[in-house]
ROSE-4610 file (N, C-alpha, C; in Angstrom, 1 decimal, always signed):
// ROSE-4610
residu = [X/X/X/X/X/X/X/X/X/X/X/X/X/X/X/X/X/X/X/X/X/X/X/X/X/X/X/X/X/X/X/X/X/X/X/X/X/X/X/X/X/X/X/X/X/X/X/X/X/X/X/X/X/X/X/X/X/X/X/X/X/X/X/X/X/X/X/X/X/X/X/X/X/X/X/X/X/X/X/X/X/X/X/X/X/X/X/X/X/X/X/X/X/X/X/X/X/X/X/X/X/X/X/X/X/X/X/X/X/X/X/X/X/X/X/X/X/X/X/X/X/X/X/X/X/X/X/X/X/X/X/X/X/X/X/X/X/X/X/X/X/X/X/X/X/X/X/X/X/X/X/X/X/X/X/X/X/X/X/X/X/X/X/X/X/X/X/X/X/X/X/X/X/X/X/X/X/X/X/X/X/X/X/X/X/X/X/X/X/X/X/X/X/X/X/X/X/X/X/X/X/X/X/X/X/X/X/X/X/X/X/X/X/X/X/X/X/X/X/X/X/X]
num = [1/1/1/2/2/2/3/3/3/4/4/4/5/5/5/6/6/6/7/7/7/8/8/8/9/9/9/10/10/10/11/11/11/12/12/12/13/13/13/14/14/14/15/15/15/16/16/16/17/17/17/18/18/18/19/19/19/20/20/20/21/21/21/22/22/22/23/23/23/24/24/24/25/25/25/26/26/26/27/27/27/28/28/28/29/29/29/30/30/30/31/31/31/32/32/32/33/33/33/34/34/34/35/35/35/36/36/36/37/37/37/38/38/38/39/39/39/40/40/40/41/41/41/42/42/42/43/43/43/44/44/44/45/45/45/46/46/46/47/47/47/48/48/48/49/49/49/50/50/50/51/51/51/52/52/52/53/53/53/54/54/54/55/55/55/56/56/56/57/57/57/58/58/58/59/59/59/60/60/60/61/61/61/62/62/62/63/63/63/64/64/64/65/65/65/66/66/66/67/67/67/68/68/68/69/69/69/70/70/70/71/71/71/72/72/72/73/73/73/74/74/74]
x = [+22.9/+22.7/+23.0/+24.4/+25.6/+24.6/+24.5/+24.2/+24.8/+24.3/+25.0/+25.1/+26.6/+27.2/+25.5/+25.4/+24.1/+22.9/+22.7/+21.7/+21.8/+22.1/+22.4/+21.3/+20.9/+20.3/+21.2/+22.2/+22.9/+23.2/+23.0/+22.8/+21.5/+20.0/+19.3/+19.0/+19.7/+19.8/+20.5/+21.6/+22.7/+21.4/+20.8/+20.3/+18.9/+18.5/+17.2/+17.8/+19.1/+19.6/+20.3/+20.6/+20.7/+20.2/+18.8/+17.8/+16.5/+16.6/+16.4/+17.0/+18.4/+19.2/+19.1/+19.1/+19.6/+17.9/+16.6/+15.5/+15.6/+15.6/+15.4/+16.2/+18.0/+18.7/+18.2/+17.5/+16.7/+15.7/+14.7/+13.9/+14.1/+15.0/+15.8/+16.3/+17.1/+17.7/+16.6/+15.5/+14.5/+14.2/+14.2/+13.2/+14.2/+15.8/+16.5/+17.7/+17.1/+17.6/+19.0/+19.8/+20.3/+20.7/+21.7/+21.9/+23.4/+23.7/+25.4/+26.3/+26.0/+27.1/+27.1/+26.2/+26.0/+26.4/+26.9/+26.9/+27.7/+28.8/+30.2/+29.6/+28.5/+27.8/+27.4/+27.5/+27.3/+28.2/+29.1/+30.6/+30.8/+30.4/+30.7/+29.5/+28.8/+27.9/+26.4/+25.5/+24.2/+23.7/+24.4/+23.9/+24.5/+25.9/+26.6/+25.8/+25.5/+24.8/+23.4/+22.6/+21.1/+21.8/+22.8/+23.1/+23.7/+24.2/+25.1/+23.5/+22.9/+21.6/+20.7/+20.3/+20.1/+20.4/+22.2/+22.8/+22.4/+22.5/+22.2/+20.8/+19.8/+18.7/+18.4/+18.9/+19.2/+20.3/+21.0/+22.1/+21.4/+21.1/+20.0/+18.5/+18.1/+16.8/+17.6/+19.0/+19.6/+19.9/+20.4/+20.6/+19.7/+18.9/+17.0/+17.2/+16.8/+16.6/+17.6/+18.6/+19.7/+19.6/+19.3/+19.6/+18.3/+17.4/+16.3/+15.6/+16.1/+15.7/+17.0/+16.4/+16.9/+17.2/+18.5/+18.8/+18.9/+19.4/+19.2/+18.4/+16.8/+15.9/+15.2/+15.7/+15.2/+15.8]
y = [+79.7/+80.0/+81.2/+81.7/+82.8/+83.7/+85.3/+86.2/+86.6/+87.2/+88.0/+89.1/+89.7/+91.2/+91.9/+92.0/+93.2/+93.3/+91.8/+92.1/+92.8/+94.3/+95.0/+96.2/+96.5/+97.4/+99.2/+99.2/+100.3/+100.7/+98.8/+99.2/+99.2/+99.0/+99.7/+101.3/+102.2/+103.3/+103.8/+103.5/+104.3/+104.2/+102.9/+103.2/+104.1/+104.1/+105.1/+107.0/+106.9/+108.3/+108.5/+107.4/+107.7/+107.8/+107.2/+107.3/+108.4/+109.3/+110.5/+111.9/+111.5/+112.5/+112.6/+111.5/+111.6/+112.4/+111.3/+112.1/+113.8/+114.2/+115.4/+116.3/+115.8/+116.5/+116.5/+115.5/+115.7/+116.8/+116.7/+117.8/+118.8/+118.9/+121.0/+121.0/+120.1/+120.8/+121.0/+120.6/+121.0/+122.2/+122.6/+123.5/+125.0/+124.3/+125.5/+125.7/+124.8/+124.7/+123.8/+123.5/+122.2/+122.5/+121.2/+120.9/+121.8/+122.5/+122.9/+121.5/+120.5/+119.8/+118.1/+118.8/+118.1/+119.1/+119.9/+120.9/+120.6/+119.7/+119.0/+118.3/+117.4/+117.0/+117.4/+118.8/+119.4/+120.3/+120.0/+120.5/+119.7/+118.0/+117.9/+118.2/+118.5/+119.1/+118.4/+119.4/+119.0/+117.8/+116.7/+115.6/+114.6/+114.9/+113.9/+114.2/+115.2/+115.4/+114.6/+114.9/+113.6/+112.4/+111.5/+110.2/+109.9/+111.0/+110.7/+110.3/+111.6/+111.9/+110.3/+109.8/+108.9/+107.2/+107.2/+106.5/+106.0/+107.6/+107.7/+107.0/+107.0/+106.5/+105.0/+104.4/+103.0/+102.6/+102.9/+102.4/+102.2/+103.6/+103.3/+102.3/+102.3/+101.2/+99.3/+99.7/+98.3/+98.1/+98.9/+98.8/+98.1/+98.5/+98.6/+97.0/+96.8/+95.6/+94.2/+94.6/+94.1/+93.7/+95.0/+94.6/+94.1/+94.1/+93.1/+91.7/+91.5/+90.1/+89.4/+88.2/+87.0/+85.8/+86.1/+85.0/+83.5/+83.5/+81.7/+81.2/+81.7/+81.1/+80.3/+81.0/+80.8/+79.6]
z = [+1.6/+0.2/+0.1/-0.7/-1.0/-1.5/-1.1/-1.1/-2.3/-3.3/-4.4/-4.2/-4.4/-4.1/-4.8/-5.6/-6.0/-5.6/-4.6/-3.6/-2.7/-2.5/-1.2/-1.3/-0.2/-0.5/-0.8/-0.6/-1.2/-2.8/-3.4/-5.3/-5.0/-4.5/-4.9/-5.0/-3.7/-3.7/-4.6/-5.0/-6.3/-7.4/-7.6/-8.8/-9.1/-7.8/-7.8/-7.6/-7.6/-7.1/-8.6/-8.8/-11.0/-11.6/-11.4/-12.3/-12.2/-10.2/-10.2/-10.9/-10.9/-11.3/-13.1/-13.4/-15.0/-15.6/-14.5/-15.5/-14.7/-13.8/-13.2/-14.3/-14.2/-15.4/-16.8/-17.1/-18.4/-18.6/-17.7/-17.6/-17.4/-16.8/-16.6/-18.1/-18.3/-19.9/-20.6/-20.7/-21.9/-21.3/-20.3/-20.0/-19.9/-19.7/-20.4/-18.9/-18.1/-16.5/-16.2/-15.3/-15.3/-13.6/-13.1/-12.1/-12.1/-11.5/-11.0/-10.9/-10.6/-10.3/-11.3/-12.5/-13.2/-14.8/-14.7/-15.7/-16.6/-16.3/-16.6/-18.1/-17.5/-18.9/-19.9/-19.9/-21.4/-21.8/-21.3/-22.0/-23.0/-23.0/-24.2/-25.5/-25.6/-26.2/-26.4/-26.8/-25.9/-26.6/-27.8/-28.0/-26.6/-26.9/-25.9/-24.3/-24.3/-23.0/-23.1/-23.6/-23.6/-23.6/-24.2/-24.5/-23.0/-22.4/-20.9/-20.1/-19.7/-19.2/-19.6/-21.0/-20.6/-20.4/-20.3/-19.8/-18.6/-17.6/-16.5/-15.8/-16.8/-16.5/-16.2/-17.8/-18.2/-17.2/-16.9/-15.8/-14.3/-13.3/-12.7/-13.0/-13.6/-14.1/-13.8/-14.2/-14.2/-13.2/-12.3/-10.8/-10.0/-10.1/-9.4/-9.7/-10.9/-11.5/-10.6/-11.2/-10.7/-9.0/-8.3/-6.8/-6.5/-7.1/-6.9/-7.2/-8.4/-9.0/-7.9/-7.7/-6.7/-8.1/-8.9/-9.9/-9.3/-8.1/-7.9/-7.9/-8.2/-7.5/-8.8/-10.2/-11.1/-11.9]
């Protein structure tokens, strides 16, 4: 059987990192703080920053799901 390119533990790790950073960045922005290395996101404005952080969360969830599901069995 061929192993899918997404079924790699590194994709799962990247998904969790994106999910956690997006969630923590969103929570910190609600209380007026931010990660210094993600401060470039807020340059585009508060709404665009909020949307980018939500995208990071959903992208992390999608990476986790894609890396954990075996599509060949279905």
